[in-house]
Structure formats: structure tokens, C-alpha cells
C-alpha positions, 0 to 999 in steps of 0.5 A: 482668696477671691475668684471671679467669673464674668458673664454678658447678656443683652437686654432691653428696658425702659425706666418708667419713673425717669425723665429723659431718654431712658424713659424710652425702650432701649437696650444694653449689653450688660457685663456681670462679674461675680466675685466669691471669697473663700479658703482654698479647699485642700482636697480640690485646690479650689475655692469654688469650681468655676463650672459650678458658678457658670451653671448657676448664673447661666441657669438662674440669671442669664437664661432669665434676662438675656434677650428679654425686656427686663421690665417683664422681670423687674418692675423698675429695671435700673442698674441698681435694681437689676443688681439687687435682683441678681443678688437675691437670685444667687445669694441662696446658692453661694454663701460666700459671694463677696461682690457683684458688679453689673456693667450697664455700659463700658464706663458705668457699673453698679457694685454690691 
């Protein structure tokens, strides 16, 4: 079974190695989807408690990135590098993360 939890955060960034508009500081409202795969625990009836996912992602990711300049946390904060940072940050907490999807705009996302 696959369960998912969605989060949003607002951050600014600039891409220091980019030629074009994104070299300048600008912001996005990011949407993060965390998908976890596993068997339903017969005692709890859950794969993972949504509250546990919320607490972990909120404390380890959202509080660090929300309303921040991402360049202060991630040297070259492309959508790809932000997603890799998120994966590294939460991977040790859940051994069954199936997929992370990070939407930078309403029509552009990265997935791993």
C-alpha cells in the first residue's frame, strides 16, 4: 500500500550557476509530496501514522526551509538539489520512503 502526505513552504533562492532570470533572487511556493510504501500493520491498521510523517517533515524540512533563502542551506538550490537534500534529511527516519515529489511551480516538479 502507498500512503502520501503533502506539505507546502515558501522560500527564496537564486541559481548562481545559471544564465537567465533565475540567477536573480526570486521566490516560490513549493509543494512537497512524501509517499511511503509498506504493509498495513494489523494492530494499528496503518502503514505509518500520518501524524508521525507530519511531525518529522515539519520539524526536519519545513521549519528549516520555510521563509528562508535556500542558498543559506543548499549551495546551488535547484529543484533537483532541494529534493536530494530533503531525501537525505528524512531518509534515515523512514526506511520505506517510496517517492518524493517537489513541485517548484504548478506545472514543474522533480521526483525521486
